[in-house]
C-alpha positions as CSV (number, residue, x, y, z in Angstrom):
1,M,24.2,-9.8,-3.5
2,H,20.6,-9.8,-3.8
3,K,20.1,-13.2,-1.9
4,A,21.9,-12.1,1.2
5,Y,20.1,-8.7,0.6
6,N,16.3,-10.3,0.9
7,V,17.7,-12.7,3.4
8,I,18.9,-10.0,5.6
9,L,15.6,-7.9,4.8
10,A,13.7,-11.3,5.9
11,A,15.5,-11.7,8.9
12,A,14.7,-8.1,10.0
13,L,10.9,-8.5,9.3
14,I,10.9,-11.9,11.7
15,I,12.4,-9.6,14.5
16,S,10.1,-7.3,13.9
17,I,7.1,-9.2,13.9
18,G,8.7,-10.3,17.0
19,A,8.3,-6.8,18.8
20,A,5.2,-5.4,17.1
21,L,3.7,-9.2,18.9
22,L,5.1,-8.0,22.1
23,L,5.2,-4.0,22.5
24,G,2.7,-1.7,22.8
25,S,0.3,0.5,25.1
26,T,0.3,-2.9,27.1
27,H,3.1,-5.1,26.7
28,L,2.8,-9.2,26.5
29,S,5.4,-11.2,28.0
30,L,6.9,-13.9,25.9
31,T,7.2,-16.3,28.9
32,A,3.3,-15.8,29.7
33,L,3.0,-16.7,26.0
34,L,4.8,-19.5,26.3
35,Q,3.5,-20.7,29.4
36,G,-0.5,-20.3,27.7
37,H,-1.9,-17.5,30.0
38,S,-5.3,-17.3,28.9
39,D,-5.0,-12.9,28.9
40,A,-1.7,-13.0,27.0
41,W,-3.0,-15.2,24.7
42,Q,-6.6,-13.4,24.2
43,L,-4.6,-10.4,23.6
44,A,-2.0,-11.3,21.2
45,I,-5.2,-13.3,18.8
46,N,-8.3,-10.7,19.1
47,Y,-5.8,-7.5,18.7
48,R,-1.7,-8.1,17.8
49,F,-2.2,-11.1,15.4
50,P,-4.5,-9.2,12.8
51,R,-2.8,-6.2,13.3
52,I,0.8,-7.6,12.5
53,I,-0.9,-9.5,9.6
54,V,-2.9,-6.3,8.2
55,A,0.8,-4.4,8.2
56,V,3.0,-7.2,6.8
57,V,0.5,-7.7,3.9
58,G,-0.3,-4.5,3.5
59,G,2.7,-3.0,3.3
60,A,4.0,-6.0,0.6
61,M,0.6,-4.9,-1.5
62,I,1.8,-0.9,-1.3
63,G,5.1,-2.0,-2.3
64,M,4.1,-4.3,-4.9
65,S,1.6,-1.6,-6.6
66,G,4.2,0.9,-7.0
67,V,6.9,-1.4,-8.4
68,L,3.9,-2.4,-11.1
69,L,2.6,1.1,-11.3
70,Q,6.2,2.8,-12.0
71,L,6.9,0.2,-14.4
72,V,3.6,0.0,-16.5
73,L,3.6,3.7,-16.8
74,R,7.4,3.9,-17.2
75,N,7.9,7.2,-14.2
76,H,9.6,6.3,-11.0
77,L,8.0,8.6,-9.0
78,V,4.0,7.7,-9.3
79,D,1.9,5.8,-7.1
80,A,-1.6,5.0,-6.2
81,S,-1.4,8.5,-3.5
82,I,0.5,10.5,-5.2
83,L,-2.6,9.9,-9.0
84,G,-5.2,10.3,-5.8
85,I,-6.8,6.7,-6.8
86,M,-6.4,6.7,-1.8
87,N,-7.9,9.4,-1.3
88,G,-10.6,8.8,-4.4
89,S,-11.4,5.2,-2.5
90,Q,-11.5,6.2,0.6
91,F,-14.2,8.8,0.1
92,L,-16.2,6.1,-2.2
93,T,-15.7,3.3,0.2
94,L,-16.9,6.2,3.1
95,C,-20.2,7.4,0.5
96,I,-21.1,3.5,0.1
97,I,-20.8,2.9,3.8
98,V,-23.0,5.9,4.5
99,M,-25.8,4.9,1.7
100,L,-26.0,1.2,2.8
101,P,-25.1,0.8,6.2
102,F,-25.4,-3.3,6.2
103,L,-22.0,-3.1,3.5
104,T,-19.8,-1.9,7.0
105,N,-18.4,-5.1,7.5
106,A,-17.2,-5.4,3.7
107,N,-15.4,-2.1,3.4
108,V,-12.3,-3.7,2.7
109,I,-13.4,-5.4,-0.6
110,I,-15.5,-2.0,-1.9
111,A,-12.5,-0.2,-1.1
112,G,-10.7,-2.6,-3.4
113,I,-13.2,-2.6,-6.1
114,C,-13.2,1.6,-5.9
115,G,-9.3,1.8,-6.6
116,V,-9.7,-0.2,-9.8
117,I,-12.4,2.0,-11.3
118,L,-10.8,4.9,-10.1
119,L,-7.5,3.8,-11.6
120,L,-9.3,2.6,-14.7
121,I,-11.2,6.3,-15.3
122,W,-7.6,7.8,-14.6
123,R,-6.0,6.1,-17.4
124,L,-9.1,7.1,-19.5
125,C,-9.5,10.2,-18.9
126,I,-5.9,11.0,-18.1
127,P,-4.3,12.0,-21.8
128,K,-1.1,9.4,-22.5
129,Q,1.4,12.0,-23.0
130,R,2.2,14.0,-19.8
131,S,5.2,15.1,-18.0
132,T,6.6,13.8,-15.0
133,M,5.7,16.9,-13.2
134,Q,2.8,17.2,-14.9
135,L,1.4,14.3,-13.3
136,I,2.4,14.6,-10.2
137,L,0.6,17.9,-9.4
138,V,-2.8,16.8,-11.6
139,G,-2.2,13.8,-9.2
140,I,-1.7,15.6,-5.5
141,A,-4.6,18.2,-7.2
142,T,-7.2,15.5,-7.2
143,A,-6.1,14.3,-4.1
144,M,-6.4,17.3,-2.1
145,T,-10.1,17.3,-3.2
146,F,-11.1,13.9,-2.4
147,Q,-9.0,14.6,1.0
148,S,-11.4,17.3,1.9
149,L,-14.3,15.8,0.9
150,T,-13.6,12.8,2.8
151,Q,-13.2,15.3,5.7
152,L,-16.8,16.7,5.1
153,T,-17.8,13.6,4.6
154,T,-16.6,12.5,8.2
155,T,-17.8,15.3,9.8
156,G,-20.9,15.3,8.9
157,F,-21.9,12.0,9.1
158,G,-20.0,11.3,12.2
159,V,-18.3,8.0,10.5
160,P,-14.7,7.1,11.4
161,L,-11.6,7.2,9.1
162,P,-9.6,3.6,9.5
163,S,-6.7,3.4,11.4
164,L,-4.7,-0.2,12.2
165,S,-6.1,0.3,15.8
166,T,-9.6,-0.9,14.5
167,V,-8.6,-3.7,12.0
168,T,-11.0,-7.2,13.0
169,W,-10.2,-10.6,11.8
170,S,-12.8,-10.0,9.2
171,Q,-11.0,-7.4,7.6
172,T,-7.6,-9.2,7.5
173,W,-9.3,-12.0,5.8
174,Q,-10.9,-9.7,3.4
175,L,-8.1,-8.3,2.5
176,L,-5.3,-11.6,2.2
177,V,-8.8,-12.5,-0.5
178,I,-7.7,-9.5,-1.8
179,L,-3.9,-10.0,-2.4
180,V,-4.5,-13.7,-3.4
181,I,-7.2,-12.4,-6.4
182,G,-4.4,-9.9,-7.2
183,I,-1.1,-12.2,-7.0
184,M,-3.6,-14.5,-9.3
185,L,-3.8,-11.6,-12.3
186,L,-0.5,-10.7,-11.7
187,I,0.5,-14.6,-12.8
188,L,-1.0,-14.1,-15.9
189,V,0.7,-10.7,-16.6
190,W,4.3,-11.8,-15.3
191,P,5.8,-13.0,-18.5
192,N,5.0,-10.1,-20.3
193,L,5.8,-7.3,-17.7
194,K,9.8,-7.3,-19.1
195,Y,8.0,-5.7,-22.6
196,F,7.7,-2.6,-20.5
197,A,11.0,-1.6,-20.6
198,L,10.6,-1.0,-24.2
199,N,8.7,2.1,-25.6
200,S,5.3,2.0,-27.0
201,E,6.7,1.8,-30.7
202,Q,8.5,-1.1,-30.4
203,L,6.0,-3.0,-28.7
204,R,3.7,-2.5,-31.5
205,L,6.4,-3.7,-33.8
206,L,6.5,-6.6,-31.8
207,K,3.3,-6.9,-31.9
208,V,2.8,-7.3,-28.0
209,P,-0.8,-6.4,-26.7
210,E,0.2,-3.5,-24.3
211,S,-3.0,-1.7,-23.8
212,R,-4.3,-4.9,-22.3
213,M,-1.9,-5.7,-20.4
214,L,-1.4,-1.6,-19.3
215,Y,-5.2,-2.1,-18.0
216,L,-4.7,-5.5,-16.0
217,V,-2.0,-4.3,-14.2
218,L,-3.6,-1.0,-13.5
219,A,-6.5,-3.6,-12.2
220,I,-4.3,-4.8,-10.1
221,V,-2.9,-1.6,-8.4
222,G,-6.3,-0.5,-8.1
223,L,-7.9,-3.6,-6.3
224,W,-4.6,-3.6,-3.6
225,S,-4.4,-0.1,-3.2
226,G,-8.0,0.6,-2.7
227,A,-7.9,-2.5,-0.2
228,V,-4.9,-1.0,1.8
229,T,-6.4,2.3,2.0
230,G,-10.0,1.0,3.4
231,L,-8.3,-0.4,6.2
232,L,-5.3,1.6,6.9
233,G,-6.3,5.2,5.2
234,V,-4.2,7.2,3.0
235,I,-0.5,6.7,2.9
236,F,1.1,9.1,0.7
237,F,4.5,8.4,-1.3
238,L,5.0,5.4,0.1
239,G,4.4,3.0,-2.8
240,A,6.6,5.6,-5.0
241,V,9.6,5.7,-2.4
242,L,9.8,1.8,-1.8
243,P,11.0,0.7,-5.3
244,Q,13.1,3.1,-5.1
245,I,14.8,2.1,-1.9
246,S,15.1,-1.3,-3.7
247,R,16.4,-0.2,-6.6
248,L,19.3,2.0,-4.7
249,M,20.5,-1.2,-3.1
250,A,20.4,-3.0,-6.1
251,P,21.0,-0.7,-9.0
252,Q,21.3,-3.1,-12.0
253,A,18.2,-5.4,-11.2
254,K,15.5,-5.7,-13.3
255,A,11.5,-4.4,-12.4
256,Q,10.6,-7.8,-12.1
257,A,13.4,-8.9,-9.3
258,L,12.4,-5.5,-7.2
259,F,9.3,-7.2,-6.1
260,L,10.3,-9.2,-2.9
261,P,12.6,-6.5,-1.8
262,T,10.3,-4.0,-2.1
263,S,7.6,-5.9,-0.4
264,L,9.7,-6.8,2.4
265,W,10.8,-2.7,3.0
266,G,6.9,-1.9,2.7
267,S,6.2,-4.7,5.4
268,L,9.2,-3.8,7.6
269,L,8.4,0.0,7.4
270,L,4.5,-0.1,7.9
271,L,5.0,-2.6,10.9
272,N,7.7,-0.6,12.7
273,A,5.9,2.7,12.5
274,D,2.7,0.9,13.9
275,T,5.0,-0.3,16.8
276,I,6.3,3.3,17.3
277,A,3.0,4.7,17.0
278,R,1.3,2.5,19.4
279,T,4.8,2.4,22.3
280,V,6.2,6.3,21.6
281,V,3.9,7.9,23.9
282,A,1.5,4.6,25.5
283,P,-1.1,4.6,26.3
284,T,-2.2,7.0,23.9
285,E,-1.7,5.7,20.2
286,L,-0.4,7.8,17.3
287,P,-1.7,7.1,13.5
288,A,0.7,5.0,11.7
289,S,-0.1,6.9,8.7
290,A,1.7,10.0,10.1
291,V,4.7,7.8,11.5
292,L,4.9,6.8,7.7
293,L,4.9,10.2,6.0
294,A,7.1,11.4,8.4
295,I,9.7,8.5,6.6
296,S,8.4,8.9,3.2
297,G,7.6,12.6,2.5
298,P,11.3,13.8,3.2
299,L,12.2,11.0,1.1
300,F,10.4,11.6,-2.0
301,I,11.6,15.4,-1.9
302,L,14.8,13.7,-2.2
303,L,13.3,12.1,-4.8
304,L,12.0,15.1,-6.8
305,I,15.8,16.7,-6.5
306,K,16.9,13.7,-7.6
307,G,14.8,13.6,-10.7
308,G,15.2,17.3,-11.3
309,R,18.9,17.3,-11.5
């Protein structure tokens, strides 16, 4: 059943990639691409392909980050946006670019590093024993603080916020490099992820180095979340919602089995949100993050209501 479910998601993603390639403010003809028309291929290579790759990879990274963060914090209602990490990395990246403009082209890598630093600082500063609601409220307050600072920075210095409409091949390659680095770190910790199903006391009895594994996982989450934010801007609640969708479809699955379907769901939602954003009122383009928030926000409210019960 799990394999069939993943195959269906993969097939839907392939169809969505085809739609994203052809649809937009300027529609591409499949016939023109197959016949090798230079204008059609120039548009596809320079604009559509980087955007599609970033949407697919970025959505998968948000999904995997959500699964990892919920697993190691043992909390099914958190993600990097709710903890304020995305807003914080966006603000710090803007500050670095304003002070050091020559680093503008490396904004994705800088944002990833900022995400790692902020998430590790968050872990050191926030007491371990906090209820779900306390974590969410503190995180949202932190996110709104960074959001206001970001708005002041962009207004005062005229620095534009990132979006999929401005993605370049250079940024795409940076994102792919960060994806590979995160996967390499994930491979190191993968055999031990199953231990987070136990509580801290049980892990101490088993002599499992929980703290070391936790900080390594947080580094992965911070790296991926920051890098995606550097390209797409802040996407609220998506990382919290995606694992829940996968759990709904496979309620008995273990956490490690959720990585693939959650990644596919993230790619599907982000890619289709971007396609909708640039076609529904074409030639005007809507922010893909706003389209996603219109989907993920109500879903997160339902999660809170369910959690409250």
